[in-house]
C-alpha positions as CSV (number, residue, x, y, z in Angstrom):
1,M,-110.0,85.9,-65.5
2,T,-107.6,84.0,-67.0
3,E,-106.6,82.7,-69.8
4,P,-104.7,79.7,-71.1
5,D,-101.0,80.6,-72.0
6,G,-100.5,79.2,-75.5
7,E,-101.6,76.7,-77.7
8,A,-104.8,74.6,-75.8
9,V,-106.3,71.9,-75.9
10,L,-110.7,72.2,-75.7
11,V,-112.1,69.3,-73.8
12,L,-115.9,69.5,-74.1
13,T,-117.9,66.7,-72.3
14,N,-119.5,66.1,-68.7
15,Q,-117.5,67.6,-65.4
16,L,-118.2,64.4,-64.3
17,D,-116.4,62.2,-67.4
18,S,-113.6,60.1,-65.0
19,T,-112.4,58.4,-68.3
20,A,-111.6,62.1,-69.7
21,D,-109.9,63.2,-66.9
22,L,-107.2,60.9,-67.2
23,V,-106.3,62.0,-70.7
24,V,-106.0,65.8,-69.0
25,E,-104.2,64.6,-65.9
26,H,-101.5,63.4,-68.7
27,L,-101.9,67.3,-70.6
28,N,-101.6,69.0,-67.3
29,S,-98.5,67.1,-66.4
30,R,-96.8,68.2,-69.5
31,G,-97.8,72.1,-69.1
32,V,-100.6,71.8,-71.9
33,P,-102.9,74.1,-71.7
34,V,-106.1,73.1,-71.1
35,F,-109.6,74.3,-71.5
36,R,-112.3,72.3,-70.5
37,C,-115.9,72.7,-70.6
38,D,-119.5,70.8,-71.4
39,T,-122.0,72.4,-73.6
40,A,-124.7,71.8,-71.1
41,E,-122.6,74.9,-69.6
42,F,-124.3,77.0,-72.7
43,P,-126.0,79.7,-72.3
44,T,-126.7,80.1,-69.0
45,E,-123.0,79.4,-67.7
46,L,-120.4,80.1,-70.7
47,I,-120.3,83.2,-73.2
48,L,-119.4,82.9,-76.9
49,T,-118.1,85.5,-78.9
50,A,-117.3,84.8,-82.0
51,T,-116.5,86.7,-85.4
52,L,-115.8,85.8,-88.7
53,E,-112.7,86.6,-89.9
54,D,-110.5,84.2,-92.2
55,R,-112.0,82.1,-89.7
56,W,-114.2,82.4,-87.1
57,A,-112.3,84.4,-83.6
58,G,-113.5,85.1,-80.3
59,L,-113.6,84.0,-76.6
60,L,-115.1,80.9,-74.8
61,D,-115.9,82.0,-71.5
62,N,-116.4,80.1,-68.3
63,G,-116.7,83.7,-65.6
64,H,-113.6,82.2,-64.7
65,R,-111.3,81.3,-67.7
66,T,-111.7,82.3,-71.8
67,L,-110.2,80.8,-74.5
68,D,-108.7,82.0,-77.6
69,L,-110.8,80.6,-80.3
70,A,-108.0,81.3,-82.5
71,R,-105.4,79.4,-80.5
72,V,-107.2,76.3,-80.2
73,R,-104.7,73.1,-81.0
74,S,-106.4,70.0,-80.8
75,V,-110.6,69.0,-79.2
76,Y,-111.4,66.5,-77.2
77,F,-115.0,65.7,-78.3
78,R,-116.0,63.0,-75.4
79,R,-118.6,63.3,-74.2
80,P,-120.6,66.3,-73.8
81,E,-124.3,66.8,-72.3
82,E,-127.5,68.3,-73.3
83,F,-127.7,72.4,-73.5
84,R,-129.3,73.5,-70.2
85,L,-131.4,76.6,-70.8
86,P,-133.3,78.9,-68.6
87,D,-136.0,77.9,-67.1
88,G,-139.8,79.1,-67.8
89,L,-139.2,78.8,-70.9
90,S,-142.2,77.7,-73.2
91,E,-141.7,73.9,-74.8
92,A,-142.0,75.7,-78.3
93,G,-139.0,78.2,-76.9
94,R,-137.1,75.7,-75.3
95,R,-137.7,73.8,-78.8
96,F,-136.0,76.9,-80.6
97,A,-133.4,78.0,-78.0
98,A,-131.8,74.2,-78.3
99,A,-131.6,74.2,-82.1
100,Q,-130.1,77.7,-81.7
101,S,-127.2,76.5,-79.8
102,R,-126.8,73.6,-80.7
103,A,-126.5,75.7,-84.2
104,G,-124.3,78.6,-83.5
105,F,-122.1,77.3,-80.3
106,V,-122.1,73.6,-81.9
107,G,-121.5,75.2,-85.6
108,V,-118.6,77.3,-84.3
109,A,-116.7,74.8,-82.6
110,V,-116.8,72.3,-85.6
111,A,-115.3,74.9,-87.5
112,L,-112.4,75.0,-85.8
113,P,-109.6,73.9,-88.4
114,C,-107.4,72.0,-85.9
115,L,-107.6,68.1,-85.1
116,W,-110.4,66.4,-83.9
117,I,-110.9,63.2,-81.8
118,N,-113.1,62.5,-83.4
119,H,-114.8,65.4,-84.9
120,P,-118.4,65.4,-84.4
121,A,-119.7,65.3,-88.2
122,R,-117.3,61.7,-88.8
123,E,-118.5,60.2,-85.6
124,L,-121.7,60.7,-87.3
125,D,-121.8,58.9,-90.1
126,A,-119.6,56.1,-88.3
127,N,-122.2,55.7,-85.5
128,H,-124.7,54.6,-88.7
129,K,-123.9,50.8,-88.0
130,P,-125.6,49.3,-91.7
131,W,-122.8,52.3,-92.9
132,Q,-120.4,50.1,-91.0
133,L,-121.2,46.8,-91.9
134,T,-121.0,48.0,-95.8
135,V,-117.5,49.3,-95.6
136,A,-116.3,46.5,-93.0
137,R,-117.9,44.1,-95.6
138,R,-116.3,46.0,-98.7
139,L,-112.4,45.6,-96.8
140,G,-112.5,42.8,-96.3
141,L,-113.7,42.7,-92.7
142,D,-115.9,40.0,-92.4
143,P,-118.7,41.0,-90.4
144,P,-121.7,38.8,-89.8
145,R,-124.5,37.9,-92.7
146,S,-127.1,40.1,-91.7
147,I,-130.3,41.6,-92.5
148,I,-132.2,44.7,-91.7
149,T,-135.7,45.0,-91.9
150,N,-139.3,45.8,-90.4
151,D,-140.9,42.8,-92.1
152,P,-141.5,39.2,-89.5
153,E,-141.8,37.5,-93.1
154,A,-138.7,38.8,-94.0
155,A,-136.9,38.1,-91.0
156,L,-138.2,34.3,-90.5
157,K,-136.9,33.9,-94.2
158,F,-133.1,35.7,-92.7
159,A,-133.4,32.9,-90.3
160,A,-134.8,29.4,-92.1
161,D,-131.4,30.4,-95.0
162,L,-128.7,30.5,-92.5
163,D,-129.8,27.5,-90.7
164,A,-128.2,28.9,-87.6
165,P,-128.1,30.4,-84.5
166,V,-129.7,34.1,-84.6
167,I,-129.3,37.1,-83.0
168,T,-130.2,40.6,-82.5
169,K,-128.7,44.3,-81.5
170,S,-129.8,48.0,-81.2
171,L,-129.3,50.0,-84.0
172,G,-128.7,52.7,-82.1
173,S,-127.5,53.0,-78.8
174,P,-125.5,49.9,-77.0
175,V,-127.6,47.5,-75.7
176,D,-127.0,43.3,-74.8
177,T,-127.0,41.2,-77.5
178,V,-129.8,38.5,-77.6
179,V,-129.9,35.3,-79.4
180,I,-133.2,34.5,-80.8
181,D,-135.6,31.8,-81.2
182,P,-137.5,32.9,-84.9
183,A,-140.3,31.0,-83.7
184,D,-140.6,34.3,-81.2
185,L,-140.9,36.5,-84.2
186,D,-143.7,38.1,-85.0
187,D,-145.7,41.3,-85.7
188,S,-143.8,43.5,-83.4
189,V,-140.9,43.5,-85.7
190,R,-143.2,45.9,-87.7
191,L,-143.2,48.7,-85.0
192,C,-139.2,49.5,-85.7
193,A,-136.4,48.5,-88.4
194,H,-134.2,45.7,-86.6
195,L,-131.2,43.9,-87.0
196,F,-130.9,40.6,-87.2
197,Q,-127.7,38.9,-88.2
198,E,-125.9,35.0,-87.6
199,W,-124.2,33.8,-85.2
200,I,-121.1,33.3,-85.3
201,D,-119.0,30.8,-83.0
202,K,-116.5,32.1,-80.8
203,A,-112.6,31.6,-78.8
204,H,-112.9,35.0,-78.0
205,E,-114.0,38.5,-78.4
206,V,-111.2,41.4,-79.2
207,R,-111.9,44.8,-78.0
208,L,-108.9,47.0,-80.7
209,T,-108.8,50.6,-79.5
210,V,-107.1,52.6,-82.2
211,V,-105.7,56.4,-81.5
212,G,-104.6,57.5,-84.7
213,D,-101.9,55.1,-86.0
214,R,-101.6,53.4,-82.5
215,F,-103.3,50.0,-82.4
216,F,-104.2,48.7,-78.8
217,P,-106.0,44.9,-79.0
218,V,-106.6,43.2,-76.1
219,E,-108.5,39.9,-76.0
220,I,-112.0,39.7,-74.1
221,H,-112.5,36.0,-72.1
222,A,-115.3,35.5,-70.9
223,G,-116.4,33.6,-67.6
224,S,-120.2,33.0,-67.6
225,E,-122.6,31.8,-70.7
226,A,-124.4,35.2,-70.1
227,A,-120.8,36.7,-70.8
228,H,-119.8,34.4,-74.0
229,I,-123.0,36.0,-76.0
230,D,-122.2,38.9,-74.9
231,W,-119.7,40.1,-72.4
232,R,-120.8,43.8,-71.6
233,T,-123.5,41.4,-69.3
234,D,-121.2,40.2,-66.6
235,Y,-117.7,42.5,-66.6
236,Q,-116.9,40.8,-63.3
237,S,-116.4,37.2,-65.4
238,L,-114.4,39.0,-68.0
239,T,-110.4,38.4,-68.2
240,Y,-108.4,40.3,-70.1
241,R,-105.2,39.7,-72.3
242,P,-103.4,42.5,-74.9
243,T,-102.4,40.4,-78.0
244,A,-101.8,41.4,-81.5
245,V,-103.3,42.1,-84.8
246,P,-103.3,40.3,-88.1
247,G,-101.4,42.6,-90.5
248,P,-104.2,42.0,-93.8
249,V,-106.5,43.6,-90.5
250,R,-104.4,46.3,-89.0
251,E,-104.1,47.3,-92.9
252,R,-108.1,46.8,-93.5
253,V,-108.7,48.7,-90.3
254,S,-106.4,51.6,-91.3
255,T,-108.7,52.0,-94.6
256,F,-111.4,52.2,-93.0
257,M,-110.6,54.9,-90.2
258,R,-109.8,56.6,-93.0
259,E,-112.6,56.3,-94.7
260,F,-114.7,57.6,-92.5
261,G,-112.1,60.4,-91.0
262,L,-111.4,59.1,-87.7
263,V,-108.9,59.3,-85.2
264,F,-110.0,57.5,-82.6
265,G,-112.0,53.9,-82.8
266,A,-113.3,51.3,-80.4
267,F,-114.0,48.2,-82.6
268,D,-115.0,44.9,-81.3
269,F,-113.9,41.8,-83.5
270,I,-114.9,38.0,-82.9
271,V,-111.9,35.6,-83.3
272,T,-113.2,32.2,-84.2
273,P,-112.1,28.7,-83.2
274,A,-110.0,28.8,-86.3
275,G,-108.7,32.0,-85.1
276,E,-110.2,34.4,-87.8
277,W,-111.1,38.0,-87.0
278,R,-115.2,38.8,-87.5
279,F,-116.1,43.0,-87.3
280,L,-118.8,43.6,-85.3
281,E,-119.2,46.9,-84.9
282,V,-117.0,50.3,-84.0
283,N,-117.8,52.8,-81.3
284,P,-115.9,56.0,-82.9
285,N,-116.5,57.3,-79.1
286,G,-116.6,54.1,-77.4
287,Q,-115.6,53.6,-73.5
288,W,-111.4,52.2,-72.9
289,S,-110.5,53.2,-69.5
290,W,-111.4,49.7,-68.0
291,I,-109.6,48.6,-70.9
292,E,-106.7,50.9,-69.4
293,H,-107.0,50.4,-65.7
294,R,-106.9,46.4,-66.5
295,T,-104.3,45.6,-68.6
296,G,-102.2,48.4,-68.8
297,V,-102.5,49.8,-72.3
298,P,-101.7,53.4,-72.5
299,I,-104.6,54.6,-74.3
300,S,-104.7,57.3,-72.4
301,R,-101.1,58.6,-72.8
302,A,-101.4,58.1,-77.0
303,I,-104.9,60.1,-77.1
304,A,-102.8,62.8,-74.9
305,D,-99.9,62.7,-76.9
306,L,-102.4,63.7,-80.9
307,L,-104.1,66.4,-78.1
308,E,-100.7,67.9,-77.7
309,K,-99.1,67.6,-80.9
310,G,-102.6,69.0,-82.9
311,N,-102.7,69.3,-86.4
312,T,-103.6,72.4,-89.3
313,G,-106.9,70.6,-90.2
314,E,-109.3,67.4,-89.6
């Protein structure tokens, strides 16, 4: 059984994460020790032993390699999966074991005093779209006019007051943006919280990937009607072009990152025909490899640079 030689980068993600592979390749080429594992491997394939001293100290052991928790320089928290628990547990036992595993394994990990991309607590905060929109509006990033409601009458009034097209999108995991006809709003609105926003005319959109203090803005131009509404629905029609971020937008995005404690963020902006940048949302663990492949912007290298450097705080 071997231990990484020197301070290691802990990569928490699933084994088939090709995006993380790009970062790991950079680290390997520089001789930076990497310990890659998935929360799904705990507790059946991964052993944690941690003792509270001045900090949590001990080992992660996957049966082939061990990681000294006191020698973690940084953590890349990408796309770890749910714990794989032993067969034969009752449903109640499974819930208990999962909760204990999360509190123990994740609890020890998040207490490590090192650089995180991104720390799970900061990521959880930043994933709340209502909070994103509040901060974006206060900072002058000019998000769309919005309402969150489960009242169809309130939604109808919002649409009438706009006197413009209305869209809806998920408050949780990314789904397609949908332009709606207010006449279709009915009692099904009462079933959950809905986000409704004004439609903003666009010249194009920008995916702005931020890594530390490095900005990678790329214009996304839609080549179909579906992609013009939501570019995620028709990747084949898209064209890309690296661009520049206006100074005021850059300053406000930097402040946004600091307020949420983020090291990485994938921001989506609309750029209007008048050239105004309008904030839509940020994904604190968004995909970026396709942008790198299509444009050559060195996002993976920038992430590896930060992980290699590390620091002594979140």
